[in-house]
Backbone as a printed PyTorch tensor [residue, N CA C, xyz], in Angstrom:
tensor([[[ -8.5530,  24.2870, -31.3530],
         [ -8.4750,  23.9890, -29.9280],
         [ -8.7680,  22.4970, -29.7200]],

        [[ -7.9450,  21.8230, -28.8930],
         [ -8.1660,  20.3900, -28.6700],
         [ -9.4810,  20.1350, -27.9340]],

        [[-10.0990,  19.0260, -28.2580],
         [-11.3570,  18.6450, -27.6240],
         [-11.0770,  18.0620, -26.2380]],

        [[-11.8510,  18.5100, -25.2560],
         [-11.7190,  18.0040, -23.8870],
         [-12.3990,  16.6430, -23.7980]],

        [[-11.7110,  15.6950, -23.2120],
         [-12.2550,  14.3420, -23.0650],
         [-12.3210,  13.9760, -21.5880]],

        [[-13.3320,  13.2170, -21.2600],
         [-13.4410,  12.6650, -19.9040],
         [-13.0880,  11.1940, -19.9780]],

        [[-12.2330,  10.7730, -19.0630],
         [-11.8130,   9.3810, -19.0330],
         [-12.2470,   8.7540, -17.7180]],

        [[-12.4990,   7.4840, -17.7730],
         [-12.7500,   6.7090, -16.5610],
         [-11.3640,   6.3030, -16.0520]],

        [[-10.7350,   7.1860, -15.2710],
         [ -9.3340,   6.9890, -14.8800],
         [ -9.0890,   5.6980, -14.1100]],

        [[ -9.9140,   5.3320, -13.1430],
         [ -9.6380,   4.0610, -12.4480],
         [ -9.6080,   2.8740, -13.4120]],

        [[-10.5610,   2.8470, -14.3420],
         [-10.6050,   1.7550, -15.3190],
         [ -9.4020,   1.8210, -16.2540]],

        [[ -9.1010,   3.0130, -16.7390],
         [ -7.9910,   3.1850, -17.6790],
         [ -6.6570,   2.7950, -17.0340]],

        [[ -6.4440,   3.2040, -15.7900],
         [ -5.1930,   2.8760, -15.0980],
         [ -5.1030,   1.3780, -14.7940]],

        [[ -6.2320,   0.7620, -14.4770],
         [ -6.2350,  -0.6920, -14.2580],
         [ -5.8930,  -1.4330, -15.5400]],

        [[ -6.4430,  -0.9640, -16.6510],
         [ -6.1410,  -1.5770, -17.9450],
         [ -4.6570,  -1.4390, -18.2780]],

        [[ -4.0870,  -0.2870, -17.9620],
         [ -2.6570,  -0.0830, -18.2140],
         [ -1.8260,  -1.0660, -17.3970]],

        [[ -2.1740,  -1.2260, -16.1110],
         [ -1.4090,  -2.1210, -15.2390],
         [ -1.5160,  -3.5770, -15.6810]],

        [[ -2.6330,  -3.9490, -16.2960],
         [ -2.7980,  -5.3120, -16.8090],
         [ -2.0120,  -5.5230, -18.0960]],

        [[ -1.8680,  -4.4450, -18.8700],
         [ -1.1670,  -4.5660, -20.1550],
         [  0.3360,  -4.6430, -19.9140]],

        [[  1.0500,  -5.0560, -20.9110],
         [  2.5120,  -5.0930, -20.8210],
         [  3.1130,  -3.9820, -21.6700]],

        [[  2.3270,  -2.9400, -21.8930],
         [  2.7640,  -1.8240, -22.7240],
         [  3.4800,  -0.7750, -21.8840]],

        [[  4.3180,   0.0170, -22.5530],
         [  4.9030,   1.1740, -21.8820],
         [  3.8170,   2.2350, -21.7770]],

        [[  4.0560,   3.2490, -20.9590],
         [  3.0730,   4.3270, -20.8280],
         [  2.8280,   5.0030, -22.1730]],

        [[  3.9040,   5.2500, -22.9120],
         [  3.7870,   5.9360, -24.2040],
         [  2.9560,   5.0990, -25.1780]],

        [[  3.2440,   3.8050, -25.2680],
         [  2.4930,   2.9320, -26.1790],
         [  1.0150,   2.8760, -25.7900]],

        [[  0.7550,   2.7410, -24.4930],
         [ -0.6230,   2.6680, -24.0160],
         [ -1.3660,   3.9640, -24.3300]],

        [[ -0.7140,   5.0950, -24.0900],
         [ -1.3440,   6.3950, -24.3420],
         [ -1.6440,   6.5880, -25.8260]],

        [[ -0.7490,   6.1500, -26.6940],
         [ -0.9960,   6.2540, -28.1360],
         [ -2.2110,   5.4260, -28.5320]],

        [[ -2.3000,   4.2120, -28.0050],
         [ -3.4180,   3.3280, -28.3520],
         [ -4.7620,   3.8600, -27.8480]],

        [[ -4.7390,   4.5730, -26.7190],
         [ -5.9860,   5.0510, -26.1160],
         [ -6.1920,   6.5550, -26.3100]],

        [[ -5.3240,   7.1570, -27.1060],
         [ -5.4320,   8.5840, -27.4280],
         [ -5.4830,   9.4510, -26.1590]],

        [[ -4.5130,   9.2250, -25.2800],
         [ -4.4110,   9.9480, -24.0120],
         [ -3.0910,  10.7090, -23.9970]],

        [[ -3.1090,  11.9070, -23.4290],
         [ -1.8930,  12.7000, -23.2850],
         [ -0.9600,  11.9790, -22.3060]],

        [[  0.2690,  11.5980, -22.7350],
         [  1.1730,  10.8310, -21.8600],
         [  1.5680,  11.5700, -20.5850]],

        [[  1.7190,  12.8870, -20.6620],
         [  2.1030,  13.6480, -19.4620],
         [  0.9730,  13.6340, -18.4310]],

        [[ -0.2510,  13.8440, -18.9020],
         [ -1.3920,  13.8370, -17.9970],
         [ -1.6220,  12.4320, -17.4350]],

        [[ -1.4190,  11.4290, -18.2730],
         [ -1.5480,  10.0390, -17.8370],
         [ -0.5510,   9.7480, -16.7190]],

        [[  0.6710,  10.2180, -16.8850],
         [  1.7100,  10.0050, -15.8770],
         [  1.3250,  10.6540, -14.5480]],

        [[  0.7350,  11.8480, -14.6260],
         [  0.2900,  12.5400, -13.4090],
         [ -0.7920,  11.7170, -12.7020]],

        [[ -1.7640,  11.2320, -13.4610],
         [ -2.8530,  10.4380, -12.8780],
         [ -2.3310,   9.1330, -12.2770]],

        [[ -1.3600,   8.5020, -12.9540],
         [ -0.7780,   7.2600, -12.4520],
         [ -0.0270,   7.5120, -11.1420]],

        [[  0.7100,   8.6110, -11.0670],
         [  1.4300,   8.9670,  -9.8310],
         [  0.4580,   9.2250,  -8.6850]],

        [[ -0.6300,   9.9360,  -8.9800],
         [ -1.6360,  10.2140,  -7.9470],
         [ -2.2340,   8.9120,  -7.4120]],

        [[ -2.4920,   7.9780,  -8.3150],
         [ -3.0650,   6.6900,  -7.9020],
         [ -2.0960,   5.9260,  -7.0080]],

        [[ -0.8140,   5.9150,  -7.3770],
         [  0.1830,   5.1910,  -6.5780],
         [  0.3310,   5.8120,  -5.1950]],

        [[  0.2910,   7.1490,  -5.1190],
         [  0.3850,   7.8200,  -3.8210],
         [ -0.8270,   7.4860,  -2.9550]],

        [[ -2.0060,   7.4760,  -3.5560],
         [ -3.2300,   7.1550,  -2.8080],
         [ -3.1940,   5.7170,  -2.3050]],

        [[ -2.6960,   4.8000,  -3.1300],
         [ -2.5980,   3.3990,  -2.7160],
         [ -1.5910,   3.2390,  -1.5880]],

        [[ -0.5000,   3.9940,  -1.6350],
         [  0.5160,   3.9100,  -0.5790],
         [ -0.0530,   4.4050,   0.7500]],

        [[ -0.8710,   5.4620,   0.7120],
         [ -1.4730,   5.9740,   1.9420],
         [ -2.4480,   4.9700,   2.5430]],

        [[ -3.1600,   4.2320,   1.6970],
         [ -4.1310,   3.2580,   2.1750],
         [ -3.4650,   2.0040,   2.7130]],

        [[ -2.1910,   1.8280,   2.4420],
         [ -1.5010,   0.6030,   2.8310],
         [ -1.1730,   0.5660,   4.3240]],

        [[ -1.2750,   1.6870,   5.0150],
         [ -0.9280,   1.7290,   6.4250],
         [ -2.1600,   1.5160,   7.2940]],

        [[ -1.9550,   0.8730,   8.4060],
         [ -3.0430,   0.6180,   9.3480],
         [ -2.6630,   1.1870,  10.7110]],

        [[ -3.6530,   1.6430,  11.4400],
         [ -3.4260,   2.1580,  12.7800],
         [ -3.3120,   0.9900,  13.7520]],

        [[ -2.3260,   1.0560,  14.6230],
         [ -2.1090,   0.0060,  15.6140],
         [ -2.3550,   0.5980,  16.9950]],

        [[ -3.1640,  -0.0750,  17.7780],
         [ -3.4510,   0.3650,  19.1370],
         [ -2.9490,  -0.7080,  20.0910]],

        [[ -2.0900,  -0.3150,  21.0320],
         [ -1.5580,  -1.2480,  22.0220],
         [ -2.3990,  -1.1060,  23.2790]],

        [[ -2.9920,  -2.2070,  23.6970],
         [ -3.8170,  -2.1960,  24.8930],
         [ -3.0120,  -2.7570,  26.0540]],

        [[ -2.9580,  -2.0170,  27.1560],
         [ -2.1940,  -2.5090,  28.3040],
         [ -2.8830,  -3.7150,  28.9420]],

        [[ -2.0600,  -4.5580,  29.5360],
         [ -2.5700,  -5.7220,  30.2540],
         [ -3.0890,  -5.2350,  31.6020]],

        [[ -4.3750,  -5.3110,  31.8210],
         [ -4.9820,  -4.7710,  33.0430],
         [ -4.8650,  -5.7180,  34.2300]],

        [[ -4.5010,  -6.9540,  33.9870],
         [ -4.4080,  -7.9330,  35.0730],
         [ -3.1870,  -7.6920,  35.9520]],

        [[ -2.1440,  -7.1240,  35.3950],
         [ -0.8980,  -6.9580,  36.1300],
         [ -0.6300,  -5.4790,  36.3890]],

        [[ -0.2160,  -5.1650,  37.6100],
         [  0.1340,  -3.7900,  37.9320],
         [  1.6100,  -3.5240,  37.6740]],

        [[  2.4190,  -4.5710,  37.6430],
         [  3.8560,  -4.4480,  37.3820],
         [  4.1160,  -4.6270,  35.8860]],

        [[  4.9450,  -3.7820,  35.2950],
         [  5.2760,  -4.0020,  33.8860],
         [  6.0350,  -5.3140,  33.7110]],

        [[  5.6250,  -6.0940,  32.7500],
         [  6.2520,  -7.3840,  32.4750],
         [  7.1350,  -7.2600,  31.2330]],

        [[  8.2560,  -7.9770,  31.2200],
         [  9.0850,  -7.9460,  30.0200],
         [  8.3420,  -8.6030,  28.8560]],

        [[  8.5230,  -8.0430,  27.7060],
         [  7.8710,  -8.5580,  26.5080],
         [  8.5420,  -9.8540,  26.0810]],

        [[  7.7650, -10.9310,  25.9930],
         [  8.3060, -12.2270,  25.5960],
         [  8.2670, -12.4030,  24.0890]],

        [[  7.1730, -11.9890,  23.4900],
         [  7.0470, -12.1000,  22.0410],
         [  6.0280, -11.0760,  21.5530]],

        [[  6.1000, -10.8060,  20.2780],
         [  5.1890,  -9.8720,  19.6360],
         [  4.3030, -10.6810,  18.6980]],

        [[  3.0000, -10.4840,  18.7950],
         [  2.0670, -11.2050,  17.9270],
         [  1.3660, -10.1830,  17.0420]],

        [[  1.5010, -10.3730,  15.7410],
         [  0.8310,  -9.5110,  14.7710],
         [ -0.3820, -10.2760,  14.2640]],

        [[ -1.5740,  -9.6830,  14.4470],
         [ -2.8110, -10.3270,  14.0040],
         [ -3.4320,  -9.5200,  12.8830]],

        [[ -3.7250, -10.2050,  11.7780],
         [ -4.4520,  -9.6050,  10.6680],
         [ -5.5500, -10.5950,  10.3060]],

        [[ -6.7810, -10.2910,  10.6890],
         [ -7.8740, -11.2380,  10.4690],
         [ -7.6280, -12.4970,  11.2720]],

        [[ -7.5950, -13.6470,  10.5950],
         [ -7.3590, -14.9220,  11.2660],
         [ -5.8920, -15.3180,  11.2520]],

        [[ -5.0660, -14.5090,  10.6570],
         [ -3.6270, -14.8000,  10.5570],
         [ -2.8980, -14.2160,  11.7690]],

        [[ -2.0560, -15.0140,  12.4110],
         [ -1.2430, -14.5550,  13.5390],
         [  0.2160, -14.8490,  13.2280]],

        [[  1.0580, -13.8410,  13.4080],
         [  2.4930, -14.0070,  13.2040],
         [  3.1670, -13.7570,  14.5430]],

        [[  3.9020, -14.7400,  15.0360],
         [  4.6040, -14.6370,  16.3140],
         [  6.0540, -14.2430,  16.0430]],

        [[  6.4820, -13.1400,  16.6500],
         [  7.8490, -12.6430,  16.4720],
         [  8.5350, -12.5970,  17.8360]],

        [[  9.8320, -12.8380,  17.8710],
         [ 10.5440, -12.7330,  19.1530],
         [ 10.5960, -11.2790,  19.6170]],

        [[ 10.6110, -11.0810,  20.9230],
         [ 10.6550,  -9.7290,  21.4760],
         [ 11.9450,  -9.0150,  21.1030]],

        [[ 12.9970,  -9.7820,  20.8700],
         [ 14.2980,  -9.1900,  20.5450],
         [ 14.4190,  -8.8200,  19.0640]],

        [[ 13.3580,  -8.9670,  18.3020],
         [ 13.4000,  -8.6550,  16.8680],
         [ 13.7190,  -7.1730,  16.6900]],

        [[ 14.6600,  -6.8820,  15.8110],
         [ 15.0730,  -5.4890,  15.6140],
         [ 13.9800,  -4.7080,  14.8900]],

        [[ 13.9820,  -3.4090,  15.1100],
         [ 12.9970,  -2.5320,  14.4650],
         [ 13.0840,  -2.6250,  12.9410]],

        [[ 14.2940,  -2.5610,  12.3310],
         [ 14.3480,  -2.6710,  10.8600],
         [ 13.7550,  -3.9850,  10.3390]],

        [[ 13.9940,  -5.0880,  11.0480],
         [ 13.4140,  -6.3650,  10.6250],
         [ 11.8960,  -6.3700,  10.7750]],

        [[ 11.3950,  -5.7580,  11.8400],
         [  9.9540,  -5.6680,  12.0420],
         [  9.3140,  -4.8180,  10.9450]],

        [[  9.9470,  -3.6980,  10.6190],
         [  9.4470,  -2.8290,   9.5480],
         [  9.4300,  -3.5830,   8.2250]],

        [[ 10.5000,  -4.3150,   7.9250],
         [ 10.5670,  -5.0860,   6.6770],
         [  9.4630,  -6.1400,   6.6360]],

        [[  9.1930,  -6.7820,   7.7660],
         [  8.1350,  -7.7900,   7.8350],
         [  6.7770,  -7.1640,   7.5480]],

        [[  6.4890,  -6.0480,   8.2100],
         [  5.1980,  -5.3850,   8.0240],
         [  5.0400,  -4.9220,   6.5780]],

        [[  6.0900,  -4.3590,   5.9940],
         [  6.0150,  -3.9080,   4.5980],
         [  5.7860,  -5.0700,   3.6480]],

        [[  6.3420,  -6.2270,   3.9550],
         [  6.1600,  -7.3830,   3.0730],
         [  4.7350,  -7.9230,   3.1440]],

        [[  4.0170,  -7.6160,   4.2190],
         [  2.6400,  -8.0820,   4.3660],
         [  1.6450,  -7.2010,   3.6190]],

        [[  2.0800,  -6.0210,   3.2460],
         [  1.1760,  -5.0640,   2.5910],
         [  1.0240,  -5.3970,   1.1390]]])
């Protein structure tokens, strides 16, 4: 019966990403089952993708009772501000946000 091993998966996966080895080569060097390694790597990528999204809350302008046309869109992340035209298409806005992640 094969011996059960415990791995420090976050460390092991980080080491793999730093290396220029294929999954199979890396698994051979570290004596890890390639199929199980692939499962753990997929789980990590899915978890990272979920963390990449941020909640956006739009606060209405309380000074004006009449809706005003949007002149520009400002995306703020920390001290960084990106000014976008109001006419920017949704696909372009999505591409911009994805490139910032």
